[in-house]
C-alpha positions as CSV (number, residue, x, y, z in Angstrom):
1,M,-39.5,7.6,-26.4
2,N,-36.8,5.2,-27.5
3,E,-33.2,6.3,-27.5
4,C,-31.2,5.8,-30.4
5,E,-28.2,3.4,-30.4
6,Q,-26.3,5.9,-32.6
7,T,-26.5,8.6,-30.1
8,V,-23.1,7.8,-28.7
9,R,-21.6,8.4,-31.8
10,V,-22.4,12.1,-32.4
11,N,-19.7,13.3,-30.0
12,A,-17.3,11.6,-32.6
13,Y,-19.0,13.2,-35.5
14,H,-19.1,16.6,-33.9
15,D,-15.5,16.6,-33.0
16,G,-14.3,15.4,-36.5
17,E,-12.8,12.2,-34.8
18,M,-15.1,9.8,-37.2
19,P,-13.4,8.2,-39.9
20,A,-14.3,9.4,-43.5
21,D,-16.3,6.1,-44.4
22,L,-18.2,6.1,-41.3
23,R,-18.8,9.5,-41.4
24,E,-20.7,9.3,-44.6
25,E,-22.9,6.6,-43.1
26,F,-23.7,8.6,-40.2
27,E,-24.7,11.7,-42.1
28,R,-27.1,9.5,-43.8
29,H,-28.5,8.4,-40.4
30,L,-28.8,11.9,-39.2
31,R,-30.9,12.9,-41.9
32,Q,-33.3,10.2,-40.7
33,C,-33.0,10.2,-36.9
34,P,-34.5,13.3,-35.0
35,Q,-32.8,12.3,-31.9
36,C,-29.2,12.4,-33.3
37,S,-30.0,15.4,-35.3
38,A,-31.1,17.4,-31.9
39,E,-28.2,16.0,-30.1
40,L,-25.8,17.4,-32.6
41,E,-27.5,20.8,-32.7
42,R,-27.5,21.0,-29.0
43,L,-23.8,20.2,-29.2
44,R,-23.1,22.8,-31.7
45,K,-25.1,25.5,-29.8
46,L,-22.9,24.7,-26.9
47,T,-19.8,24.9,-28.6
48,N,-20.8,28.2,-30.2
49,L,-21.5,29.5,-26.7
50,F,-18.1,28.7,-25.6
51,C,-16.4,30.4,-28.4
52,S,-18.7,33.4,-28.0
53,M,-17.3,34.1,-24.4
54,P,-14.6,36.4,-23.9
55,E,-11.1,35.0,-23.1
56,M,-10.3,35.5,-19.6
57,E,-6.8,35.6,-18.2
58,M,-6.0,34.1,-14.9
59,P,-4.4,36.7,-12.5
60,P,-0.7,36.4,-12.1
61,M,-0.9,35.4,-8.4
62,A,-3.4,32.8,-9.1
63,L,-1.3,31.5,-12.0
64,E,1.7,31.2,-9.8
65,R,-0.2,29.3,-7.2
66,L,-1.5,26.9,-9.7
67,H,2.2,26.4,-11.0
68,R,3.4,25.7,-7.6
69,T,0.6,23.5,-6.7
70,V,1.3,21.5,-10.0
71,D,5.0,21.4,-9.5
72,L,4.6,20.0,-6.0
73,L,2.2,16.9,-7.0
74,P,5.0,14.3,-7.7
75,A,6.6,15.2,-4.4
76,M,3.3,14.8,-2.5
77,G,3.0,11.3,-3.9
78,I,6.5,10.6,-2.6
79,Y,5.7,12.1,0.7
80,R,2.7,9.9,1.0
81,T,4.5,6.8,0.2
82,A,7.3,7.8,2.8
83,E,4.6,8.5,5.5
84,A,3.0,4.8,4.8
85,L,6.4,3.1,4.8
86,A,7.5,4.9,8.1
87,A,4.2,3.8,9.7
88,I,4.8,0.2,8.6
89,A,8.4,0.3,9.7
90,A,7.1,1.7,13.4
91,A,4.4,-1.0,13.5
92,I,7.3,-3.8,12.9
93,L,9.6,-2.2,15.2
94,I,6.9,-2.0,18.1
95,A,6.0,-5.6,17.4
96,C,9.6,-6.6,17.5
97,I,10.2,-4.7,20.9
98,I,7.2,-6.4,22.4
99,G,8.4,-9.9,21.3
100,L,11.9,-9.2,22.6
101,A,10.3,-8.0,26.0
102,R,8.4,-11.2,26.3
103,Q,11.2,-13.5,25.2
104,T,13.5,-11.7,27.8
105,T,11.0,-12.2,30.7
106,V,11.0,-15.9,29.6
107,Q,14.6,-16.1,29.5
108,A,15.1,-14.6,32.8
109,S,12.9,-16.9,34.6
110,D,14.9,-19.9,33.1
111,S,18.2,-18.2,33.6
112,A,19.3,-20.7,36.4
113,I,21.7,-23.2,34.4
114,P,21.2,-26.6,35.4
115,V,23.9,-28.1,37.8
116,W,24.6,-30.9,35.4
117,E,25.2,-28.6,32.5
118,T,27.7,-26.6,34.6
119,A,29.3,-29.6,35.4
120,A,29.6,-31.0,31.9
121,V,31.2,-27.9,30.5
122,A,33.8,-27.9,33.6
123,R,37.3,-28.5,32.3
124,Q,38.5,-30.2,35.2
125,P,36.5,-32.1,37.9
126,S,38.2,-29.7,40.3
127,E,36.5,-26.7,38.5
128,F,33.1,-27.7,39.7
129,A,32.4,-29.3,43.0
130,F,29.1,-30.5,43.0
131,G,29.1,-31.8,46.4
132,G,28.1,-35.4,45.9
133,S,28.9,-38.5,44.3
134,E,28.8,-39.1,40.5
135,E,25.3,-40.8,40.9
136,L,24.1,-37.5,42.4
137,L,25.1,-35.8,39.4
138,A,23.6,-38.3,36.9
139,S,20.3,-38.2,38.8
140,W,20.2,-34.4,38.2
141,M,20.9,-34.8,34.7
142,V,18.1,-37.3,34.1
143,Q,15.6,-35.0,36.2
144,D,16.6,-32.1,34.2
145,L,16.2,-34.1,30.8
146,A,13.0,-35.6,31.9
147,W,11.7,-32.1,32.4
148,K,9.4,-30.5,29.5
149,G,10.3,-27.0,29.8
150,E,11.1,-24.0,27.6
151,H,14.8,-24.6,27.0
152,D,16.8,-27.2,25.2
């Protein structure tokens, strides 16, 4: 049995949401289509069933609990966002600490300042006694500059 393409419009007709010009056209269709007529009848019976049920009142405690839960919903979204941001910040902090720890160990091993740099920043030759000739100092500078290490 093929399903009618108009069946999707039955709900709008039943709920009174269909415009007047389409409503008249759909009523003509209902007279000719047993599937749509049966669906409309089913919806009417279901509506009558709901209307015939006695109205139930929610106990005051349950109503209060419901209101409390609904009132907390916006705050719960904020808490979830704050938790996610805190987790991201913690991960970034851990990564930075690990990076700094690695950098500190590398710098500690390279902390010995080359002799030529100490001599270069000395204000007067008497402040730095390199214990040798200027050729020795130049030799140290060349060796240090030729070294391909981690520092400048």
